[in-house]
PyMOL CGO cylinders between C-alpha atoms (Angstrom):
from pymol import cmd
from pymol.cgo import CYLINDER

trace = [
    CYLINDER, -8.74, -1.21, 7.29, -6.01, -3.12, 9.05, 0.3, 1, 1, 1, 1, 1, 1,
    CYLINDER, -6.01, -3.12, 9.05, -7.94, -5.43, 10.98, 0.3, 1, 1, 1, 1, 1, 1,
    CYLINDER, -7.94, -5.43, 10.98, -9.73, -6.32, 7.27, 0.3, 1, 1, 1, 1, 1, 1,
    CYLINDER, -9.73, -6.32, 7.27, -6.53, -6.91, 5.71, 0.3, 1, 1, 1, 1, 1, 1,
    CYLINDER, -6.53, -6.91, 5.71, -5.41, -9.17, 8.22, 0.3, 1, 1, 1, 1, 1, 1,
    CYLINDER, -5.41, -9.17, 8.22, -8.22, -11.22, 8.44, 0.3, 1, 1, 1, 1, 1, 1,
    CYLINDER, -8.22, -11.22, 8.44, -7.86, -11.39, 4.63, 0.3, 1, 1, 1, 1, 1, 1,
    CYLINDER, -7.86, -11.39, 4.63, -4.25, -12.48, 4.96, 0.3, 1, 1, 1, 1, 1, 1,
    CYLINDER, -4.25, -12.48, 4.96, -4.73, -14.70, 7.47, 0.3, 1, 1, 1, 1, 1, 1,
    CYLINDER, -4.73, -14.70, 7.47, -8.19, -16.56, 6.33, 0.3, 1, 1, 1, 1, 1, 1,
    CYLINDER, -8.19, -16.56, 6.33, -8.45, -15.81, 2.80, 0.3, 1, 1, 1, 1, 1, 1,
    CYLINDER, -8.45, -15.81, 2.80, -5.29, -15.52, 0.98, 0.3, 1, 1, 1, 1, 1, 1,
    CYLINDER, -5.29, -15.52, 0.98, -2.89, -17.82, 2.99, 0.3, 1, 1, 1, 1, 1, 1,
    CYLINDER, -2.89, -17.82, 2.99, -0.75, -20.05, 0.77, 0.3, 1, 1, 1, 1, 1, 1,
    CYLINDER, -0.75, -20.05, 0.77, -1.81, -18.04, -2.53, 0.3, 1, 1, 1, 1, 1, 1,
    CYLINDER, -1.81, -18.04, -2.53, 0.97, -15.94, -4.56, 0.3, 1, 1, 1, 1, 1, 1,
    CYLINDER, 0.97, -15.94, -4.56, 0.19, -12.44, -4.98, 0.3, 1, 1, 1, 1, 1, 1,
    CYLINDER, 0.19, -12.44, -4.98, 0.87, -11.75, -8.85, 0.3, 1, 1, 1, 1, 1, 1,
    CYLINDER, 0.87, -11.75, -8.85, 0.94, -7.86, -8.19, 0.3, 1, 1, 1, 1, 1, 1,
    CYLINDER, 0.94, -7.86, -8.19, 4.43, -6.92, -9.37, 0.3, 1, 1, 1, 1, 1, 1,
    CYLINDER, 4.43, -6.92, -9.37, 3.74, -3.33, -8.72, 0.3, 1, 1, 1, 1, 1, 1,
    CYLINDER, 3.74, -3.33, -8.72, 1.39, -2.88, -11.67, 0.3, 1, 1, 1, 1, 1, 1,
    CYLINDER, 1.39, -2.88, -11.67, -1.38, -1.37, -9.13, 0.3, 1, 1, 1, 1, 1, 1,
    CYLINDER, -1.38, -1.37, -9.13, -1.49, -0.14, -5.53, 0.3, 1, 1, 1, 1, 1, 1,
    CYLINDER, -1.49, -0.14, -5.53, 0.58, -2.22, -3.16, 0.3, 1, 1, 1, 1, 1, 1,
    CYLINDER, 0.58, -2.22, -3.16, -2.35, -3.28, -1.00, 0.3, 1, 1, 1, 1, 1, 1,
    CYLINDER, -2.35, -3.28, -1.00, -4.27, -5.06, -3.77, 0.3, 1, 1, 1, 1, 1, 1,
    CYLINDER, -4.27, -5.06, -3.77, -3.64, -8.56, -4.44, 0.3, 1, 1, 1, 1, 1, 1,
    CYLINDER, -3.64, -8.56, -4.44, -4.05, -10.42, -7.80, 0.3, 1, 1, 1, 1, 1, 1,
    CYLINDER, -4.05, -10.42, -7.80, -4.17, -13.86, -8.27, 0.3, 1, 1, 1, 1, 1, 1,
    CYLINDER, -4.17, -13.86, -8.27, -4.01, -16.24, -11.15, 0.3, 1, 1, 1, 1, 1, 1,
    CYLINDER, -4.01, -16.24, -11.15, -7.40, -18.15, -12.05, 0.3, 1, 1, 1, 1, 1, 1,
    CYLINDER, -7.40, -18.15, -12.05, -6.81, -21.39, -9.76, 0.3, 1, 1, 1, 1, 1, 1,
    CYLINDER, -6.81, -21.39, -9.76, -5.84, -19.37, -6.64, 0.3, 1, 1, 1, 1, 1, 1,
    CYLINDER, -5.84, -19.37, -6.64, -8.53, -17.13, -7.21, 0.3, 1, 1, 1, 1, 1, 1,
    CYLINDER, -8.53, -17.13, -7.21, -11.04, -19.93, -7.09, 0.3, 1, 1, 1, 1, 1, 1,
    CYLINDER, -11.04, -19.93, -7.09, -9.63, -20.89, -3.97, 0.3, 1, 1, 1, 1, 1, 1,
    CYLINDER, -9.63, -20.89, -3.97, -9.89, -17.31, -2.55, 0.3, 1, 1, 1, 1, 1, 1,
    CYLINDER, -9.89, -17.31, -2.55, -13.47, -17.76, -3.81, 0.3, 1, 1, 1, 1, 1, 1,
    CYLINDER, -13.47, -17.76, -3.81, -14.21, -20.91, -2.07, 0.3, 1, 1, 1, 1, 1, 1,
    CYLINDER, -14.21, -20.91, -2.07, -12.57, -19.70, 1.34, 0.3, 1, 1, 1, 1, 1, 1,
    CYLINDER, -12.57, -19.70, 1.34, -14.97, -16.43, 1.12, 0.3, 1, 1, 1, 1, 1, 1,
    CYLINDER, -14.97, -16.43, 1.12, -17.80, -18.65, 0.68, 0.3, 1, 1, 1, 1, 1, 1,
    CYLINDER, -17.80, -18.65, 0.68, -16.73, -20.73, 3.74, 0.3, 1, 1, 1, 1, 1, 1,
    CYLINDER, -16.73, -20.73, 3.74, -15.74, -18.51, 5.98, 0.3, 1, 1, 1, 1, 1, 1,
    CYLINDER, -15.74, -18.51, 5.98, -18.45, -15.86, 5.33, 0.3, 1, 1, 1, 1, 1, 1,
    CYLINDER, -18.45, -15.86, 5.33, -17.21, -12.64, 4.23, 0.3, 1, 1, 1, 1, 1, 1,
    CYLINDER, -17.21, -12.64, 4.23, -18.83, -11.17, 0.80, 0.3, 1, 1, 1, 1, 1, 1,
    CYLINDER, -18.83, -11.17, 0.80, -17.56, -9.90, -2.30, 0.3, 1, 1, 1, 1, 1, 1,
    CYLINDER, -17.56, -9.90, -2.30, -18.06, -6.45, -3.45, 0.3, 1, 1, 1, 1, 1, 1,
    CYLINDER, -18.06, -6.45, -3.45, -16.63, -6.77, -7.06, 0.3, 1, 1, 1, 1, 1, 1,
    CYLINDER, -16.63, -6.77, -7.06, -14.26, -8.85, -9.22, 0.3, 1, 1, 1, 1, 1, 1,
    CYLINDER, -14.26, -8.85, -9.22, -12.04, -6.81, -11.29, 0.3, 1, 1, 1, 1, 1, 1,
    CYLINDER, -12.04, -6.81, -11.29, -9.44, -8.94, -13.23, 0.3, 1, 1, 1, 1, 1, 1,
    CYLINDER, -9.44, -8.94, -13.23, -6.53, -7.77, -15.56, 0.3, 1, 1, 1, 1, 1, 1,
    CYLINDER, -6.53, -7.77, -15.56, -4.85, -8.69, -18.44, 0.3, 1, 1, 1, 1, 1, 1,
    CYLINDER, -4.85, -8.69, -18.44, -1.14, -8.27, -19.26, 0.3, 1, 1, 1, 1, 1, 1,
    CYLINDER, -1.14, -8.27, -19.26, -0.98, -5.59, -16.63, 0.3, 1, 1, 1, 1, 1, 1,
    CYLINDER, -0.98, -5.59, -16.63, -3.84, -3.50, -17.65, 0.3, 1, 1, 1, 1, 1, 1,
    CYLINDER, -3.84, -3.50, -17.65, -7.38, -3.37, -16.59, 0.3, 1, 1, 1, 1, 1, 1,
    CYLINDER, -7.38, -3.37, -16.59, -9.67, -5.82, -18.31, 0.3, 1, 1, 1, 1, 1, 1,
    CYLINDER, -9.67, -5.82, -18.31, -13.40, -5.76, -16.91, 0.3, 1, 1, 1, 1, 1, 1,
    CYLINDER, -13.40, -5.76, -16.91, -15.42, -5.44, -13.71, 0.3, 1, 1, 1, 1, 1, 1,
    CYLINDER, -15.42, -5.44, -13.71, -18.52, -7.24, -12.16, 0.3, 1, 1, 1, 1, 1, 1,
    CYLINDER, -18.52, -7.24, -12.16, -20.15, -6.08, -9.40, 0.3, 1, 1, 1, 1, 1, 1,
    CYLINDER, -20.15, -6.08, -9.40, -22.51, -7.63, -7.02, 0.3, 1, 1, 1, 1, 1, 1,
    CYLINDER, -22.51, -7.63, -7.02, -25.64, -5.18, -7.64, 0.3, 1, 1, 1, 1, 1, 1,
    CYLINDER, -25.64, -5.18, -7.64, -25.30, -6.39, -11.33, 0.3, 1, 1, 1, 1, 1, 1,
    CYLINDER, -25.30, -6.39, -11.33, -26.51, -9.74, -9.68, 0.3, 1, 1, 1, 1, 1, 1,
    CYLINDER, -26.51, -9.74, -9.68, -27.92, -9.43, -5.95, 0.3, 1, 1, 1, 1, 1, 1,
    CYLINDER, -27.92, -9.43, -5.95, -28.43, -6.86, -3.36, 0.3, 1, 1, 1, 1, 1, 1,
    CYLINDER, -28.43, -6.86, -3.36, -26.06, -9.06, -0.93, 0.3, 1, 1, 1, 1, 1, 1,
    CYLINDER, -26.06, -9.06, -0.93, -22.42, -9.21, -1.32, 0.3, 1, 1, 1, 1, 1, 1,
    CYLINDER, -22.42, -9.21, -1.32, -21.98, -12.31, 0.71, 0.3, 1, 1, 1, 1, 1, 1,
    CYLINDER, -21.98, -12.31, 0.71, -24.23, -14.32, -1.70, 0.3, 1, 1, 1, 1, 1, 1,
    CYLINDER, -24.23, -14.32, -1.70, -21.63, -16.58, -3.03, 0.3, 1, 1, 1, 1, 1, 1,
    CYLINDER, -21.63, -16.58, -3.03, -24.24, -17.35, -6.07, 0.3, 1, 1, 1, 1, 1, 1,
    CYLINDER, -24.24, -17.35, -6.07, -23.48, -13.91, -7.78, 0.3, 1, 1, 1, 1, 1, 1,
    CYLINDER, -23.48, -13.91, -7.78, -19.48, -14.02, -7.50, 0.3, 1, 1, 1, 1, 1, 1,
    CYLINDER, -19.48, -14.02, -7.50, -19.22, -17.55, -8.58, 0.3, 1, 1, 1, 1, 1, 1,
    CYLINDER, -19.22, -17.55, -8.58, -21.46, -16.95, -11.38, 0.3, 1, 1, 1, 1, 1, 1,
    CYLINDER, -21.46, -16.95, -11.38, -19.33, -13.85, -12.42, 0.3, 1, 1, 1, 1, 1, 1,
    CYLINDER, -19.33, -13.85, -12.42, -15.90, -15.91, -12.30, 0.3, 1, 1, 1, 1, 1, 1,
    CYLINDER, -15.90, -15.91, -12.30, -17.65, -18.67, -14.47, 0.3, 1, 1, 1, 1, 1, 1,
    CYLINDER, -17.65, -18.67, -14.47, -18.56, -15.96, -17.06, 0.3, 1, 1, 1, 1, 1, 1,
    CYLINDER, -18.56, -15.96, -17.06, -15.00, -14.65, -16.92, 0.3, 1, 1, 1, 1, 1, 1,
    CYLINDER, -15.00, -14.65, -16.92, -13.43, -18.15, -16.86, 0.3, 1, 1, 1, 1, 1, 1,
    CYLINDER, -13.43, -18.15, -16.86, -15.44, -18.73, -20.42, 0.3, 1, 1, 1, 1, 1, 1,
    CYLINDER, -15.44, -18.73, -20.42, -13.65, -15.99, -22.29, 0.3, 1, 1, 1, 1, 1, 1,
    CYLINDER, -13.65, -15.99, -22.29, -10.51, -18.06, -22.06, 0.3, 1, 1, 1, 1, 1, 1,
    CYLINDER, -10.51, -18.06, -22.06, -8.06, -15.68, -21.26, 0.3, 1, 1, 1, 1, 1, 1,
    CYLINDER, -8.06, -15.68, -21.26, -5.13, -15.33, -19.32, 0.3, 1, 1, 1, 1, 1, 1,
    CYLINDER, -5.13, -15.33, -19.32, -6.34, -13.02, -16.44, 0.3, 1, 1, 1, 1, 1, 1,
    CYLINDER, -6.34, -13.02, -16.44, -4.85, -11.70, -12.91, 0.3, 1, 1, 1, 1, 1, 1,
    CYLINDER, -4.85, -11.70, -12.91, -7.86, -11.61, -10.25, 0.3, 1, 1, 1, 1, 1, 1,
    CYLINDER, -7.86, -11.61, -10.25, -8.44, -9.10, -7.89, 0.3, 1, 1, 1, 1, 1, 1,
    CYLINDER, -8.44, -9.10, -7.89, -11.57, -8.26, -5.77, 0.3, 1, 1, 1, 1, 1, 1,
    CYLINDER, -11.57, -8.26, -5.77, -13.08, -6.00, -3.38, 0.3, 1, 1, 1, 1, 1, 1,
    CYLINDER, -13.08, -6.00, -3.38, -13.99, -7.53, -0.13, 0.3, 1, 1, 1, 1, 1, 1,
    CYLINDER, -13.99, -7.53, -0.13, -17.07, -7.00, 2.28, 0.3, 1, 1, 1, 1, 1, 1,
    CYLINDER, -17.07, -7.00, 2.28, -16.13, -8.30, 5.82, 0.3, 1, 1, 1, 1, 1, 1,
    CYLINDER, -16.13, -8.30, 5.82, -18.65, -7.99, 8.44, 0.3, 1, 1, 1, 1, 1, 1,
    CYLINDER, -18.65, -7.99, 8.44, -17.72, -6.89, 12.02, 0.3, 1, 1, 1, 1, 1, 1,
    CYLINDER, -17.72, -6.89, 12.02, -18.73, -9.96, 13.65, 0.3, 1, 1, 1, 1, 1, 1,
    CYLINDER, -18.73, -9.96, 13.65, -15.64, -11.65, 11.29, 0.3, 1, 1, 1, 1, 1, 1,
    CYLINDER, -15.64, -11.65, 11.29, -13.23, -9.39, 12.88, 0.3, 1, 1, 1, 1, 1, 1,
    CYLINDER, -13.23, -9.39, 12.88, -13.51, -10.18, 16.47, 0.3, 1, 1, 1, 1, 1, 1,
]
cmd.load_cgo(trace, "trace")
């Protein structure tokens, strides 16, 4: 798991502010809507996938969407971009977290 975390920190999360101030497990990073859009664009460019998107509101679980609801491929960017747009349409101030699928070839 450490290699996956290092990949995410180095290639995906760089320059972004982690909003998790202790309301969830320390290893789970939360981002503003603007920063999470950057996360998704970097994931799309770099090649990993998204297993699920889990926004929180005011430090409490809000909702979750997972790739199986859209496709059979977590690396299909259409699913996570669609899911993110649905969350944005709700006009709530959310903090976004995700679970990531990182293929072995990206960890070399």
